[in-house]
VEXDREN-2710 file (C-alpha; in Angstrom, 1 decimal):
% VEXDREN-2710
k/r/px/py/pz
1/UNK/67.3/185.5/-142.7
2/UNK/64.3/184.0/-144.8
3/UNK/65.9/181.0/-147.4
4/UNK/65.2/181.7/-151.2
5/UNK/66.0/179.5/-154.2
6/UNK/68.0/182.3/-155.7
7/UNK/70.2/182.7/-152.0
8/UNK/71.6/178.6/-152.4
9/UNK/71.8/178.9/-156.0
10/UNK/75.2/179.5/-158.1
11/UNK/74.5/181.5/-161.5
12/UNK/76.7/181.2/-164.9
13/UNK/76.4/184.4/-167.1
14/UNK/77.0/183.4/-170.9
15/UNK/77.5/186.2/-173.4
16/UNK/76.2/184.6/-176.0
17/UNK/78.0/186.2/-179.3
18/UNK/81.1/184.5/-177.8
19/UNK/80.1/181.1/-176.2
20/UNK/79.3/178.6/-178.4
21/UNK/78.9/179.0/-182.6
22/UNK/76.6/176.1/-183.9
23/UNK/76.1/177.4/-187.5
24/UNK/79.4/178.4/-187.9
25/UNK/78.8/181.9/-189.3
26/UNK/81.7/183.5/-186.5
27/UNK/79.7/184.1/-184.4
28/UNK/77.9/182.1/-180.8
29/UNK/74.0/181.3/-180.7
30/UNK/71.0/179.9/-179.3
31/UNK/71.6/176.9/-180.6
32/UNK/74.8/176.7/-179.7
33/UNK/73.7/177.0/-175.7
34/UNK/71.6/174.4/-176.1
35/UNK/74.4/172.0/-177.3
36/UNK/76.4/172.9/-174.5
37/UNK/73.8/172.6/-171.6
38/UNK/75.2/169.7/-170.1
39/UNK/77.9/170.9/-169.8
40/UNK/76.9/173.1/-167.3
41/UNK/74.6/170.5/-165.7
42/UNK/77.5/169.1/-164.9
43/UNK/79.8/171.8/-163.8
44/UNK/76.5/172.1/-161.1
45/UNK/75.4/175.7/-161.4
46/UNK/71.4/176.4/-161.3
47/UNK/70.3/179.4/-163.5
48/UNK/72.2/180.8/-166.3
49/UNK/71.9/184.6/-166.9
50/UNK/71.9/185.5/-171.0
51/UNK/73.3/188.6/-171.7
52/UNK/70.8/189.9/-174.5
53/UNK/69.6/188.1/-176.8
54/UNK/67.0/190.6/-178.4
55/UNK/66.6/192.5/-182.3
56/UNK/69.4/195.0/-182.5
57/UNK/71.7/196.7/-184.8
58/UNK/74.9/195.9/-182.3
59/UNK/76.3/199.4/-181.8
60/UNK/76.7/198.2/-177.9
61/UNK/77.0/194.3/-178.6
62/UNK/72.9/193.9/-177.9
63/UNK/72.5/196.6/-174.5
64/UNK/70.8/198.8/-177.7
65/UNK/67.3/197.2/-177.9
66/UNK/65.4/198.0/-181.2
67/UNK/62.9/195.4/-180.4
68/UNK/62.0/193.8/-176.8
69/UNK/59.8/191.0/-178.3
70/UNK/61.8/189.4/-180.9
71/UNK/65.4/187.1/-181.5
72/UNK/68.7/189.0/-183.2
73/UNK/69.0/186.9/-186.6
74/UNK/72.4/186.1/-185.8
75/UNK/71.7/184.4/-182.8
76/UNK/68.6/182.5/-184.2
77/UNK/64.6/182.5/-183.8
78/UNK/62.1/182.9/-181.5
79/UNK/61.5/178.8/-181.9
80/UNK/65.2/178.6/-181.0
81/UNK/64.7/180.6/-177.9
82/UNK/61.3/178.6/-176.7
83/UNK/63.8/175.3/-177.2
84/UNK/66.5/176.8/-174.8
85/UNK/64.0/177.4/-172.0
86/UNK/62.6/174.0/-172.8
87/UNK/66.2/172.1/-172.6
88/UNK/67.2/173.9/-169.9
89/UNK/63.8/173.6/-167.7
90/UNK/63.9/169.9/-168.5
91/UNK/67.5/169.4/-167.2
92/UNK/66.6/171.7/-164.1
93/UNK/68.3/175.1/-165.3
94/UNK/66.6/178.2/-164.6
95/UNK/66.8/181.0/-167.2
96/UNK/67.8/184.9/-166.5
97/UNK/66.9/187.3/-169.5
98/UNK/68.8/190.5/-169.4
99/UNK/66.3/193.6/-169.1
100/UNK/67.6/196.5/-171.1
101/UNK/65.3/200.0/-170.1
102/UNK/67.6/202.9/-169.5
103/UNK/67.4/203.3/-172.8
104/UNK/66.5/201.8/-176.2
105/UNK/68.3/201.4/-179.4
106/UNK/67.9/204.3/-181.7
107/UNK/66.2/202.5/-184.5
108/UNK/63.3/201.0/-182.3
109/UNK/60.4/201.9/-183.5
110/UNK/59.3/204.3/-180.6
111/UNK/62.2/206.6/-180.7
112/UNK/61.5/206.4/-185.1
113/UNK/58.1/207.9/-183.8
114/UNK/59.3/210.2/-181.2
115/UNK/62.2/212.3/-183.5
116/UNK/59.7/212.3/-186.1
117/UNK/57.8/215.6/-185.0
118/UNK/58.0/217.4/-181.7
119/UNK/54.1/216.4/-181.0
120/UNK/54.4/212.9/-182.0
121/UNK/52.8/211.0/-179.5
122/UNK/56.0/209.1/-178.6
123/UNK/57.8/212.1/-178.5
124/UNK/57.9/211.9/-175.0
125/UNK/58.9/208.2/-174.7
126/UNK/62.7/209.7/-174.7
127/UNK/64.2/212.9/-172.9
128/UNK/64.5/216.1/-175.2
129/UNK/65.6/219.3/-175.0
130/UNK/66.3/222.0/-177.4
131/UNK/69.4/223.1/-175.6
132/UNK/71.2/226.2/-174.4
133/UNK/72.7/229.4/-176.2
134/UNK/73.2/227.0/-179.3
135/UNK/74.9/224.0/-177.3
136/UNK/73.7/220.6/-175.5
137/UNK/71.3/221.4/-172.7
138/UNK/73.8/220.7/-169.9
139/UNK/77.5/219.3/-169.6
140/UNK/77.0/215.8/-168.6
141/UNK/79.6/213.1/-169.6
142/UNK/78.3/210.3/-171.7
143/UNK/79.8/206.5/-169.9
144/UNK/81.3/206.2/-172.4
145/UNK/83.3/209.2/-173.4
146/UNK/81.5/213.0/-175.1
147/UNK/78.7/214.6/-174.4
148/UNK/75.7/212.6/-173.2
149/UNK/73.4/214.4/-175.9
150/UNK/73.2/214.1/-179.5
151/UNK/71.6/217.2/-181.6
152/UNK/68.9/215.8/-183.5
153/UNK/68.3/217.6/-187.1
154/UNK/64.5/216.2/-187.7
155/UNK/63.2/218.8/-184.8
156/UNK/66.5/220.6/-183.6
157/UNK/66.4/219.3/-180.3
158/UNK/69.1/217.1/-178.5
159/UNK/68.6/213.9/-176.8
160/UNK/69.6/212.1/-174.2
161/UNK/71.9/209.3/-174.1
162/UNK/73.9/208.4/-171.5
163/UNK/75.8/205.2/-173.2
164/UNK/76.1/205.9/-177.0
165/UNK/74.6/208.0/-179.0
166/UNK/72.6/205.2/-180.5
167/UNK/71.1/204.0/-176.8
168/UNK/69.0/207.4/-176.4
169/UNK/67.7/207.3/-172.6
170/UNK/63.7/206.1/-172.0
171/UNK/61.6/208.8/-170.4
172/UNK/60.3/207.3/-166.8
173/UNK/58.6/209.7/-166.1
174/UNK/56.1/208.8/-168.8
175/UNK/53.6/206.6/-167.2
176/UNK/53.2/205.3/-170.5
177/UNK/56.5/204.2/-171.0
178/UNK/56.5/202.9/-168.1
179/UNK/53.0/200.5/-168.4
180/UNK/55.2/199.3/-171.9
181/UNK/58.4/198.2/-170.2
182/UNK/56.0/196.4/-167.7
183/UNK/54.3/194.7/-170.6
184/UNK/56.9/193.4/-172.3
185/UNK/58.5/191.7/-168.9
186/UNK/54.9/190.1/-168.5
187/UNK/55.6/188.7/-172.1
188/UNK/59.2/187.2/-171.0
189/UNK/57.8/186.3/-167.6
190/UNK/54.8/184.0/-168.9
191/UNK/57.0/182.8/-171.4
192/UNK/58.1/181.0/-168.4
193/UNK/61.9/182.8/-167.5
194/UNK/62.8/182.7/-163.8
195/UNK/63.9/186.3/-163.3
196/UNK/65.6/189.6/-164.8
197/UNK/69.3/191.2/-164.3
198/UNK/68.6/194.9/-165.1
199/UNK/71.0/196.8/-166.8
200/UNK/72.0/200.3/-165.0
201/UNK/68.3/200.5/-163.3
202/UNK/69.3/202.8/-160.8
203/UNK/70.0/205.8/-163.8
204/UNK/66.5/205.1/-164.9
205/UNK/65.5/208.3/-163.0
206/UNK/67.0/211.5/-163.7
207/UNK/66.5/215.1/-161.6
208/UNK/63.8/217.1/-163.2
209/UNK/65.4/220.1/-164.6
210/UNK/68.6/218.0/-165.7
211/UNK/71.0/220.6/-164.1
212/UNK/74.4/221.1/-164.8
213/UNK/77.0/218.6/-163.0
214/UNK/79.4/219.9/-160.6
215/UNK/82.5/221.0/-162.4
216/UNK/85.2/218.6/-161.1
217/UNK/87.5/218.7/-164.1
218/UNK/89.4/220.6/-167.3
219/UNK/87.3/218.6/-169.2
220/UNK/83.9/220.0/-171.3
221/UNK/81.6/217.1/-170.0
222/UNK/81.4/216.3/-166.8
223/UNK/80.1/213.5/-164.6
224/UNK/76.6/214.2/-163.4
225/UNK/75.6/211.2/-161.5
226/UNK/74.6/213.2/-158.4
227/UNK/71.6/214.0/-160.9
228/UNK/70.9/210.4/-162.5
229/UNK/72.4/207.6/-159.6
230/UNK/69.4/206.8/-157.7
231/UNK/67.7/209.8/-158.9
232/UNK/64.6/211.1/-157.0
233/UNK/62.0/208.9/-158.1
234/UNK/63.9/205.5/-158.7
235/UNK/62.4/203.6/-155.8
236/UNK/58.9/205.0/-156.7
237/UNK/59.1/203.9/-160.1
238/UNK/61.0/199.7/-158.9
239/UNK/58.3/199.5/-156.1
240/UNK/55.7/200.0/-159.3
241/UNK/57.1/197.5/-161.2
242/UNK/57.1/195.3/-158.5
243/UNK/53.4/196.0/-158.0
244/UNK/52.8/196.0/-161.4
245/UNK/54.9/192.8/-162.4
246/UNK/57.4/191.0/-160.2
247/UNK/55.1/190.4/-157.5
248/UNK/53.1/187.9/-159.4
249/UNK/56.0/185.6/-160.3
250/UNK/59.1/183.7/-158.3
251/UNK/61.2/184.8/-160.0
252/UNK/64.9/186.4/-159.0
253/UNK/66.1/190.4/-159.7
254/UNK/69.4/191.3/-159.8
255/UNK/69.8/195.2/-160.1
256/UNK/73.2/196.5/-161.8
257/UNK/73.8/199.5/-159.7
258/UNK/76.6/201.2/-160.1
259/UNK/77.5/204.2/-157.4
260/UNK/76.0/202.8/-154.7
261/UNK/76.5/202.2/-150.9
262/UNK/76.3/199.4/-149.0
263/UNK/73.5/201.4/-147.0
264/UNK/71.9/201.7/-150.9
265/UNK/71.9/198.0/-150.8
266/UNK/70.7/197.1/-147.8
267/UNK/67.5/199.7/-148.9
268/UNK/67.3/197.8/-152.5
269/UNK/67.0/194.7/-151.0
270/UNK/66.0/193.9/-147.4
271/UNK/63.6/191.5/-146.9
272/UNK/60.6/193.7/-145.9
273/UNK/60.3/195.9/-148.5
274/UNK/63.4/195.8/-151.4
275/UNK/63.0/196.6/-154.5
276/UNK/64.9/193.5/-156.2
277/UNK/67.0/190.1/-154.9
278/UNK/70.2/191.4/-155.0
279/UNK/72.2/193.9/-157.0
280/UNK/75.6/193.9/-158.6
281/UNK/77.8/197.3/-157.0
282/UNK/81.2/198.1/-158.1
283/UNK/83.3/199.5/-155.6
284/UNK/85.7/196.1/-155.7
285/UNK/85.7/196.7/-159.4
286/UNK/87.3/200.4/-158.6
287/UNK/89.7/198.8/-155.8
288/UNK/92.6/199.0/-158.9
289/UNK/91.7/202.6/-160.4
290/UNK/93.5/205.9/-159.7
291/UNK/91.0/207.9/-157.9
292/UNK/90.8/211.3/-159.5
293/UNK/92.2/210.5/-162.7
294/UNK/90.2/211.8/-165.7
295/UNK/90.9/208.5/-167.3
296/UNK/88.5/206.7/-165.5
297/UNK/88.5/203.1/-164.7
298/UNK/91.8/202.5/-167.3
299/UNK/94.2/204.2/-164.6
300/UNK/95.5/201.6/-163.1
301/UNK/96.6/201.9/-159.2
302/UNK/99.8/199.8/-159.0
303/UNK/99.5/201.0/-154.9
304/UNK/96.3/199.2/-154.6
305/UNK/96.7/197.2/-151.0
306/UNK/94.6/193.5/-150.0
307/UNK/93.4/195.7/-147.2
308/UNK/91.5/198.0/-149.3
309/UNK/90.0/194.7/-150.7
310/UNK/89.5/193.4/-147.8
311/UNK/87.8/196.7/-146.3
312/UNK/85.2/196.6/-149.0
313/UNK/84.4/193.1/-149.5
314/UNK/84.1/193.3/-145.6
315/UNK/82.0/196.4/-145.3
316/UNK/79.4/194.9/-147.9
317/UNK/79.3/191.9/-146.0
318/UNK/78.6/192.7/-142.9
319/UNK/76.4/195.6/-143.6
320/UNK/74.1/193.2/-145.9
321/UNK/73.9/190.3/-143.3
322/UNK/73.2/193.1/-140.5
323/UNK/70.5/194.3/-142.7
324/UNK/69.1/191.4/-144.2
325/UNK/70.3/192.4/-147.2
326/UNK/71.9/190.2/-149.9
327/UNK/75.1/190.3/-152.2
328/UNK/75.9/189.2/-155.4
329/UNK/79.1/187.9/-155.5
330/UNK/81.0/188.3/-158.7
331/UNK/85.0/188.9/-160.2
332/UNK/84.2/188.9/-163.9
333/UNK/81.4/189.4/-166.4
334/UNK/80.6/191.2/-169.7
335/UNK/81.9/194.7/-169.1
336/UNK/85.2/193.6/-166.8
337/UNK/88.5/191.8/-167.2
338/UNK/89.9/188.5/-166.7
339/UNK/90.2/188.1/-163.1
340/UNK/92.8/186.0/-162.5
341/UNK/94.7/188.1/-165.0
342/UNK/94.0/191.2/-162.7
343/UNK/94.0/190.1/-159.2
344/UNK/96.3/187.2/-158.9
345/UNK/98.6/185.4/-161.4
346/UNK/97.9/184.3/-165.1
347/UNK/101.6/183.0/-165.2
348/UNK/103.6/181.1/-163.2
349/UNK/100.7/180.0/-160.8
350/UNK/97.7/180.8/-162.9
351/UNK/96.0/176.9/-161.9
352/UNK/96.7/177.5/-158.1
353/UNK/95.9/181.3/-158.2
354/UNK/92.5/181.1/-160.3
355/UNK/91.4/178.3/-157.9
356/UNK/92.5/180.5/-154.6
357/UNK/90.4/183.4/-155.9
358/UNK/87.3/181.1/-156.5
359/UNK/87.5/180.2/-153.4
360/UNK/88.0/183.3/-151.5
361/UNK/84.4/184.7/-153.8
362/UNK/82.5/181.5/-153.3
363/UNK/82.8/181.0/-149.6
364/UNK/81.1/184.4/-148.9
365/UNK/77.9/185.4/-147.8
366/UNK/75.9/186.1/-151.2
367/UNK/74.6/184.5/-155.0
368/UNK/77.6/183.5/-157.1
369/UNK/79.0/184.4/-160.3
370/UNK/80.6/182.5/-162.6
371/UNK/81.3/184.3/-166.2
372/UNK/82.0/181.6/-169.2
373/UNK/85.2/180.7/-169.0
374/UNK/85.9/182.0/-165.8
375/UNK/86.1/178.0/-164.4
376/UNK/88.5/177.0/-166.8
377/UNK/90.8/180.4/-165.5
378/UNK/90.9/182.1/-168.9
379/UNK/92.8/185.1/-168.7
380/UNK/93.2/188.3/-170.7
381/UNK/93.9/188.8/-174.2
382/UNK/96.8/191.5/-175.0
383/UNK/95.9/192.2/-179.1
384/UNK/98.2/194.3/-181.0
385/UNK/96.1/196.3/-183.3
386/UNK/93.2/198.4/-182.0
387/UNK/91.4/197.1/-185.1
388/UNK/91.7/193.6/-184.0
389/UNK/89.4/195.3/-180.3
390/UNK/85.5/195.2/-181.1
391/UNK/84.3/197.5/-178.2
392/UNK/83.1/200.2/-178.6
393/UNK/83.9/201.8/-175.1
394/UNK/87.6/200.8/-176.1
395/UNK/87.6/202.6/-179.5
396/UNK/85.4/206.2/-177.9
397/UNK/88.0/206.2/-175.2
398/UNK/91.0/205.2/-177.4
399/UNK/89.9/208.4/-180.2
400/UNK/89.0/211.0/-176.9
401/UNK/92.1/210.2/-175.2
402/UNK/95.0/209.3/-178.3
403/UNK/93.5/211.2/-181.0
404/UNK/93.0/214.6/-179.4
405/UNK/96.8/214.4/-178.5
406/UNK/96.4/214.1/-174.8
407/UNK/98.0/210.7/-173.8
408/UNK/100.4/208.3/-175.4
409/UNK/99.2/206.0/-177.4
410/UNK/101.2/203.0/-176.3
411/UNK/100.5/203.7/-172.6
412/UNK/96.8/203.9/-173.8
413/UNK/96.9/200.2/-175.4
414/UNK/98.4/198.8/-172.5
415/UNK/95.5/199.8/-170.2
416/UNK/93.1/198.8/-173.0
417/UNK/94.9/195.2/-172.3
418/UNK/94.2/195.7/-169.1
419/UNK/90.6/196.6/-168.4
420/UNK/89.3/196.4/-172.0
421/UNK/85.9/194.6/-172.0
422/UNK/86.8/192.6/-174.6
423/UNK/89.2/190.6/-172.8
424/UNK/86.3/188.8/-171.3
425/UNK/84.3/188.5/-174.6
426/UNK/86.9/186.3/-176.6
427/UNK/85.2/183.2/-177.8
428/UNK/85.2/180.5/-175.1
429/UNK/87.6/177.4/-175.4
430/UNK/85.9/174.4/-176.0
431/UNK/89.0/172.2/-177.1
432/UNK/92.2/173.2/-178.6
433/UNK/91.2/172.1/-181.8
434/UNK/90.4/175.1/-185.0
435/UNK/89.7/178.4/-183.3
436/UNK/89.5/176.5/-179.7
437/UNK/86.3/174.6/-181.0
438/UNK/84.2/177.8/-180.8
439/UNK/83.4/177.9/-184.6
440/UNK/84.8/176.4/-187.6
441/UNK/84.6/180.3/-189.1
442/UNK/86.8/182.8/-188.4
443/UNK/84.9/184.5/-185.1
444/UNK/84.0/188.1/-184.6
445/UNK/86.2/188.6/-182.4
446/UNK/89.9/186.4/-182.3
447/UNK/90.5/183.7/-179.9
448/UNK/93.0/184.1/-177.1
449/UNK/95.9/182.4/-178.4
450/UNK/96.5/180.3/-175.0
451/UNK/93.4/177.7/-175.9
452/UNK/95.9/175.2/-176.9
453/UNK/96.9/175.5/-173.0
454/UNK/93.2/176.6/-171.3
455/UNK/90.1/174.6/-172.2
456/UNK/87.2/172.7/-171.6
457/UNK/88.1/169.3/-172.8
458/UNK/91.6/169.3/-171.2
459/UNK/89.8/170.1/-167.5
460/UNK/86.3/168.4/-167.6
461/UNK/87.7/164.9/-166.4
462/UNK/90.9/166.0/-165.2
463/UNK/90.6/166.0/-161.5
464/UNK/92.7/168.6/-160.8
465/UNK/91.9/171.5/-162.7
466/UNK/90.1/174.6/-162.4
467/UNK/86.7/173.5/-164.0
468/UNK/86.9/170.4/-161.6
469/UNK/87.8/173.1/-158.7
470/UNK/85.0/174.9/-159.1
471/UNK/82.8/171.7/-159.0
472/UNK/83.9/171.0/-156.1
473/UNK/83.2/174.5/-154.3
474/UNK/79.5/174.2/-155.9
475/UNK/78.6/171.0/-154.5
476/UNK/80.0/172.3/-150.9
477/UNK/77.8/174.8/-151.2
478/UNK/74.6/172.7/-151.6
479/UNK/76.1/170.4/-148.8
480/UNK/76.9/173.1/-146.2
481/UNK/74.1/175.0/-144.8
482/UNK/76.9/177.6/-143.3
483/UNK/78.3/178.3/-147.1
484/UNK/74.9/180.5/-147.7
485/UNK/73.5/181.6/-144.6
486/UNK/76.9/181.8/-142.3
487/UNK/77.6/185.4/-140.9
488/UNK/80.9/187.1/-142.0
489/UNK/83.8/187.9/-140.2
490/UNK/86.9/189.1/-141.2
491/UNK/90.5/187.9/-139.2
492/UNK/93.8/189.1/-139.5
493/UNK/92.5/192.5/-141.3
494/UNK/95.7/194.2/-142.0
495/UNK/97.4/191.8/-143.4
496/UNK/98.6/192.4/-147.3
497/UNK/99.3/189.0/-148.5
498/UNK/96.8/186.9/-146.5
499/UNK/92.8/187.4/-146.8
500/UNK/91.4/185.7/-144.4
501/UNK/87.7/184.7/-142.5
502/UNK/85.0/182.6/-140.9
503/UNK/81.7/181.9/-141.3
504/UNK/78.9/180.9/-138.2
505/UNK/76.0/179.4/-138.6
506/UNK/74.3/178.5/-134.7
507/UNK/77.6/176.3/-133.4
508/UNK/79.1/175.6/-137.2
509/UNK/82.1/177.7/-137.9
510/UNK/84.0/178.1/-141.0
511/UNK/87.9/179.1/-141.6
512/UNK/88.8/180.2/-144.6
513/UNK/92.1/181.0/-145.7
514/UNK/93.8/182.7/-149.0
515/UNK/97.0/183.5/-150.0
516/UNK/97.0/186.6/-152.5
517/UNK/100.7/186.9/-153.5
518/UNK/103.1/185.1/-154.9
519/UNK/105.1/184.6/-151.5
520/UNK/105.2/182.3/-148.8
521/UNK/103.7/184.4/-145.4
522/UNK/102.7/182.5/-142.2
523/UNK/99.4/182.3/-141.4
524/UNK/98.8/182.5/-137.4
525/UNK/95.2/181.4/-136.2
526/UNK/93.8/184.6/-134.1
527/UNK/93.1/183.9/-130.4
528/UNK/89.8/182.7/-130.2
529/UNK/89.3/180.7/-132.7
530/UNK/89.6/176.3/-132.1
531/UNK/92.0/175.2/-134.2
532/UNK/92.1/171.9/-132.7
533/UNK/90.4/169.5/-134.9
534/UNK/90.3/171.1/-137.7
535/UNK/88.2/169.1/-140.9
536/UNK/89.4/170.1/-144.3
537/UNK/86.7/170.8/-146.9
538/UNK/88.7/172.2/-150.0
539/UNK/92.3/173.3/-150.8
540/UNK/94.2/174.1/-153.9
541/UNK/97.0/172.2/-152.7
542/UNK/97.6/168.7/-151.4
543/UNK/97.5/169.0/-147.6
544/UNK/99.0/167.0/-145.5
545/UNK/99.6/168.5/-142.1
546/UNK/96.9/170.2/-140.6
547/UNK/98.0/172.1/-138.2
548/UNK/96.9/175.7/-137.8
549/UNK/99.1/176.4/-135.4
550/UNK/102.1/178.8/-137.7
551/UNK/100.6/177.3/-141.0
552/UNK/103.6/178.5/-143.5
553/UNK/101.3/178.7/-147.2
554/UNK/102.1/178.4/-150.3
555/UNK/101.7/181.1/-153.2
556/UNK/98.4/181.4/-153.8
557/UNK/97.4/178.6/-151.9
558/UNK/93.5/178.9/-150.4
559/UNK/91.9/176.4/-147.8
560/UNK/88.8/176.0/-146.5
561/UNK/88.6/174.1/-142.9
562/UNK/85.3/173.1/-140.5
563/UNK/86.8/173.9/-137.0
564/UNK/85.5/172.0/-133.6
END
């Protein structure tokens, strides 16, 4: 496959509100990020993806943008942003910004005009409908619960919002709207950024007529994804975006694309006529959810198996390499709980299991993403009170399923503690001092109480820490081309404790062995693999015996060997 700088990179995601507070108002900011750039450079990452820093009323923590060309006051000024970009580029770090153009804020000037009258020039920038029989135009449910439509008394019509009611969907059918989007993209690209992460980009095209969703539950509102996921004009819109904007810059683009298949992945990212560098798919993020439950992601399936994860990851790895597409590798982001709490052991085996997950992920084919604090092994948080959680999704969910009397409140709180987005949004742990060194003021959301045991100051100079292990993994990627470009092959596909695979490039072969359990399973080298002279590249335990015949693994052990 063709070589590209973004294939060889490791991306670090910053959630600015929770990263580092430089002016002690309890909210992270741009100058706080600048203060920590040397930390990122030392870690070895190449690209920083910055979650939205644009002007916003913060109904959905910045994903509701009221001005695409201005910086949120809480985060600083445009001059601060300019300095951030300069300081990053001075250190050889690239900057990827969030592009949120399926919807805007209802406080955006476009929407303020759009809702004034039915004949306003901006009316058609959004999706309006008079409704039917005195009710919503269709039965679609929003991603954040409740109807996807909001009645607006000014013009006595409904507007579509697939997310919160303060996030009205933009009307991509309108060519003027599309030109506005392309223009704002050029604004940031001309400032010198290195790419975009495209928020829920594959829902920008809706089926004409906006038909009802199929009724599959007894709820009033139904999932309508068949009418807006990978909609009829999605590829057309994206190709136009590439022709008019992206093809003129050397940038990386990652599309956030829920509900896609590996076939979609190849179609979107292949070298010949793909529409983005890589995408975020969510199939592996649903592996622990209960299929068909009305509680969606919140209903945890206690019976999910490692073989389920193997099937999903292998399907994506093999399909993308055969179709010359490109994977994004991630276990955490601002929308997901902490991976060591979710897929491993955040208690007895916290350190080794955090290292195991990192090994398993970073040795696959694709571009790895590290979410802030993941490199320290930060864990989920268990707040006692609902009020301590700040996320609109959490509060909407609780209200919908508890306050209407359908679910047990404590069971729902347990689900929030396990799957809520605020697990990833607690302040970054810089040291064991006040508020984990994030701020001298009370943070906007509480700090995870375990910061005295898990923090950067402790780990940066400890050669055995999770942080130091991430550094070594990132260095391996730069030292061995096979880690980037080698083909992936699963081995031991039926094993429910060991996830093992090989990477092959020419005559070279890597063997990756990871134990996803707290037990001591025995690894048996499959026939056809030469384990006679293995060279250990990295491991999360001190290894003295390198025999691969009948290898008894320690709890959550990980090893990577270069085979002769």
